[in-house]
TIKOLMAR-146916 format. One line per 8 residues: their letters; for each residue x, y, z of C-alpha. Coordinates in steps of 0.25 Angstrom, whole numbers, plus 5000, padded with zeros to 4 digits. Example, Ala and Ser with C-alpha at 12.3 -4.5 7.8 and 13.67 -1.06 7.14 Angstrom:
TIKOLMAR-146916
as) 5049/4982/5031  5055/4996/5029
//
This chain:
TIKOLMAR-146916
mimtniee) 4915/4900/5364  4927/4902/5373  4932/4917/5373  4944/4923/5378  4943/4936/5386  4946/4945/5375  4936/4937/5366  4925/4938/5376
qldnlasp) 4928/4953/5378  4926/4955/5363  4914/4946/5362  4907/4954/5373  4908/4967/5364  4897/4962/5356  4882/4965/5359  4872/4955/5358
ddrqkhrr) 4868/4960/5344  4881/4959/5337  4887/4947/5345  4887/4938/5333  4894/4948/5324  4904/4951/5335  4908/4937/5337  4910/4935/5322
glailkqi) 4919/4947/5322  4927/4941/5334  4928/4928/5327  4935/4935/5315  4944/4943/5325  4948/4931/5332  4952/4924/5319  4960/4936/5314
ggenfggp) 4966/4940/5328  4970/4926/5333  4974/4925/5347  4974/4940/5350  4962/4942/5342  4954/4950/5352  4966/4959/5358  4965/4971/5349
vsqlarfs) 4950/4972/5350  4949/4969/5365  4959/4981/5367  4950/4989/5357  4938/4986/5366  4944/4993/5378  4944/5006/5370  4930/5003/5363
edlarfti) 4921/4991/5364  4913/4997/5352  4926/4998/5343  4930/4984/5347  4916/4978/5344  4916/4986/5330  4930/4980/5327  4925/4966/5330
qyaysdvl) 4911/4967/5323  4915/4976/5311  4929/4972/5307  4928/4957/5311  4914/4954/5310  4908/4963/5299  4920/4963/5290  4931/4952/5293
srdgldlr) 4921/4941/5295  4915/4943/5281  4916/4932/5271  4921/4940/5259  4936/4938/5262  4943/4927/5270  4950/4931/5283  4964/4930/5277
trqivtaa) 4960/4940/5266  4954/4949/5276  4966/4949/5284  4975/4952/5272  4966/4964/5269  4966/4969/5283  4981/4968/5284  4982/4975/5271
tllahgsa) 4973/4986/5276  4981/4988/5289  4994/4988/5282  4989/5000/5274  4985/5007/5286  4999/5008/5291  4995/5011/5306  4988/4999/5310
qsqlsfhl) 4999/4990/5315  4992/4983/5326  4980/4980/5317  4989/4975/5306  4996/4966/5316  4983/4960/5320  4978/4958/5306  4991/4952/5301
ngllnagg) 4990/4942/5312  4975/4941/5308  4980/4938/5294  4988/4926/5299  4977/4921/5308  4967/4922/5296  4976/4912/5287  4985/4923/5281
taedivdl) 5001/4921/5281  5013/4928/5284  5015/4929/5268  5001/4936/5268  5006/4947/5278  5020/4949/5270  5012/4950/5257  5004/4962/5263
lfisagli) 5017/4968/5267  5022/4967/5253  5008/4973/5247  5008/4984/5257  5023/4988/5253  5019/4989/5239  5005/4996/5240  5007/5005/5252
gfptaina) 5022/5006/5255  5033/4999/5262  5031/5006/5276  5018/4998/5278  5026/4985/5276  5037/4989/5284  5029/4993/5296  5021/4979/5295
vpivrdil) 5034/4971/5296  5035/4970/5311  5020/4968/5312  5021/4956/5303  5034/4951/5310  5027/4951/5324  5015/4943/5318  5023/4933/5311
vgrvetnn) 5034/4930/5322  5030/4917/5329  5018/4915/5321  5016/4901/5315  5009/4903/5302  5002/4893/5293  5002/4897/5278  4988/4893/5273
ateaqsqp) 4989/4902/5261  4991/4897/5247  5002/4902/5238  4996/4912/5228  4998/4908/5214  4998/4922/5209  5003/4935/5214  4996/4949/5215
vvpqissd) 5000/4959/5204  5001/4974/5207  4989/4980/5199  4993/4987/5186  4993/5003/5185  4982/5008/5175  4988/5012/5162  4986/5027/5163
rlaildri) 4994/5027/5177  5004/5018/5171  5007/5027/5160  5009/5039/5169  5017/5031/5179  5026/5026/5168  5029/5040/5163  5032/5046/5177
apdflkwr) 5036/5035/5186  5041/5023/5179  5049/5018/5191  5036/5018/5199  5030/5008/5189  5043/4999/5189  5043/4999/5204  5028/4996/5205
eqvvdqei) 5030/4984/5196  5043/4979/5202  5041/4982/5217  5026/4982/5219  5022/4971/5209  5035/4962/5209  5041/4964/5222  5029/4966/5231
fcsvrlep) 5017/4959/5225  5025/4948/5219  5029/4945/5234  5014/4944/5238  5009/4930/5240  4995/4934/5243  4984/4930/5233  4983/4941/5223
klahlasa) 4968/4944/5227  4973/4946/5242  4985/4954/5238  4976/4964/5230  4965/4964/5241  4976/4968/5251  4982/4978/5242  4968/4985/5240
amlaargk) 4966/4985/5255  4979/4991/5257  4977/5002/5247  4963/5005/5252  4967/5005/5266  4978/5015/5263  4968/5024/5256  4973/5021/5242
vgtsfdah) 4960/5017/5236  4964/5020/5221  4969/5013/5209  4978/5004/5216  4967/4999/5225  4958/4997/5213  4969/4989/5206  4971/4980/5218
ivsalaag) 4956/4978/5219  4956/4974/5204  4968/4965/5206  4961/4958/5217  4948/4956/5209  4957/4950/5198  4964/4941/5207  4951/4935/5212
athseive) 4945/4944/5222  4930/4946/5222  4922/4958/5223  4917/4954/5237  4932/4952/5242  4935/4966/5238  4923/4971/5245  4927/4963/5258
mviqlsvy) 4941/4969/5257  4935/4983/5256  4926/4981/5268  4938/4976/5276  4944/4989/5273  4933/4996/5281  4938/4989/5294  4953/4991/5293
sgfpaaln) 4954/5004/5284  4941/5011/5286  4928/5013/5278  4934/5025/5270  4945/5015/5264  4935/5004/5262  4925/5014/5255  4935/5019/5246
aagrardi) 4940/5005/5242  4926/5001/5240  4923/5012/5230  4936/5008/5222  4932/4993/5223  4918/4996/5218  4923/5003/5206  4932/4991/5202
faaserpq) 4920/4981/5204  4912/4990/5195  4922/4989/5184  4917/4980/5172  4931/4974/5169  4935/4962/5178  4949/4963/5183  4959/4954/5177
sntrkrvd) 4969/4945/5185  4980/4952/5191  4989/4941/5196  5001/4934/5192  5007/4920/5195  5017/4919/5206  5031/4923/5202  5044/4925/5209
ivkddder) 5045/4938/5216  5053/4948/5210  5064/4952/5219  5070/4966/5220  5084/4966/5214  5097/4967/5222  5100/4981/5215  5088/4987/5220
ftrgaatl) 5089/4982/5234  5104/4986/5235  5101/5000/5230  5089/5000/5240  5098/4995/5252  5108/5006/5249  5098/5017/5248  5091/5012/5261
aatsggsg) 5105/5012/5269  5108/5026/5264  5095/5032/5268  5089/5025/5280  5102/5023/5289  5097/5009/5292  5083/5012/5297  5077/5008/5284
agvvdsfr) 5085/4995/5283  5079/4991/5296  5065/4993/5291  5069/4984/5279  5075/4973/5287  5063/4972/5295  5056/4965/5284  5067/4954/5284
dvapglgr) 5059/4943/5292  5045/4947/5287  5046/4951/5272  5060/4952/5268  5057/4954/5253  5049/4967/5257  5060/4973/5265  5070/4970/5253
livahcyg) 5060/4977/5244  5060/4990/5252  5074/4991/5250  5074/4987/5235  5062/4996/5231  5061/5008/5241  5076/5010/5242  5081/5003/5230
dvfcraal) 5070/5009/5220  5065/5021/5226  5073/5028/5237  5086/5027/5229  5081/5035/5217  5088/5048/5214  5077/5058/5211  5074/5061/5225
hpkgrels) 5086/5065/5235  5086/5054/5245  5083/5064/5257  5071/5069/5249  5066/5055/5246  5067/5052/5261  5059/5065/5264  5048/5060/5254
aisalaaq) 5048/5047/5261  5046/5054/5275  5034/5062/5269  5027/5049/5263  5029/5041/5276  5025/5053/5286  5012/5055/5277  5008/5041/5278
gtiaaekp) 5008/5042/5294  5006/5027/5296  5013/5019/5307  5019/5011/5295  5026/5023/5290  5033/5027/5303  5045/5018/5302  5048/5021/5287
lsvhidaa) 5046/5036/5290  5057/5035/5301  5066/5027/5291  5064/5039/5280  5066/5050/5291  5079/5043/5294  5083/5042/5280  5080/5056/5277
lnlgadpe) 5089/5060/5289  5100/5051/5284  5100/5057/5271  5102/5071/5276  5088/5076/5279  5087/5087/5290  5076/5084/5300  5070/5097/5296
eiietlfn) 5068/5091/5282  5061/5079/5288  5052/5087/5297  5049/5097/5285  5045/5084/5276  5035/5080/5287  5029/5094/5288  5027/5094/5273
iipyagyp) 5018/5082/5275  5009/5088/5285  4998/5094/5275  4997/5080/5269  4998/5071/5280  4993/5079/5292  4999/5082/5306  4997/5069/5313
liekalli) 5005/5061/5303  5016/5071/5302  5017/5073/5317  5020/5058/5318  5030/5059/5307  5037/5071/5314  5039/5062/5326  5045/5051/5319
ahqrislf) 5054/5061/5312  5058/5067/5325  5062/5053/5330  5070/5050/5318  5077/5063/5317  5081/5062/5332  5087/5048/5330  5094/5053/5318
nekraads) 5100/5065/5326  5104/5056/5338  5111/5046/5328  5118/5058/5321  5123/5064/5334  5128/5050/5339  5136/5048/5326  5142/5062/5328
as) 5146/5059/5342  5153/5046/5338
//
């Protein structure tokens, strides 16, 4: 066996007792990582050889080399988990590359962006766009995936919840059907089983192991997933989201397995994607222009070469359906968005936080109101996250003041 210097360095991390296991992990790491498979782990070894060895032997040998899922499916689950993390950009880049190396396609990656937008919010998808662009530029890809004959369906809400939501928030139900089901999941080309496994992984990784997670597990089973495939997905969560997330997901999945009634099929035949109507998009574009002062439009335009339909959907839904409503004053709506994004505290939320701080300032918010909004979140999000948000606010307020001074001088 001819080894590169890095491969030899990583191979030498093994002890005589674990060499076979270690080399099995290295083989999977090489298959996923491609040409630069050993770079990240080699750098890790400079910090801790033990941690590098654990990474190879646990993540790649004990888990990813298991037979329960093919490697493309494992990379879809891994990428879904890292998208949900929100602050694991280098790892996300490595494993999106790994998805392509394992037989996945650019369409698989774009599908994950659509799913993440529907289940955990548009900031996740927005943040991933430059990562996806860097991966796909100059890459010659062979599409070995077969066209799915059916589409994943967003799981139904239970009748008791449906009745309450229909009474208090009928627009929520309308948007859920139109946006999440028709405009997001209808755009997904992943096989329904894989789409629901990815959805369940995202929700579990985000700490949202509840009825929505249950529904996607049920839908995965109905679409042909086996109990052992669900188990493998949960085991893989232990690597990329930690044991607490995996244990919580295992408990929910175990209860579903124990249910006496077998889930029914929850797929539909492939149909034309329902596009957003021009009226929604036009209304959204006007709202975006009035609030963001141009910064939001730049974010949306960033989708143009990767997933243009998703960029258009941001305008049509976020700004044409939600942000234009009259029940909240526009400034108050922006302050509430600042609250939500600051409390997330992920890297994926930082750019949208800047956009909504800009929008609040453009709509007449005083800097003190923005700072006070962030103060109000301290008891719920903690000091480290709000410290980061305050520094972002300081930067955006300073730029706003500089621009206003320049405009006044001219």
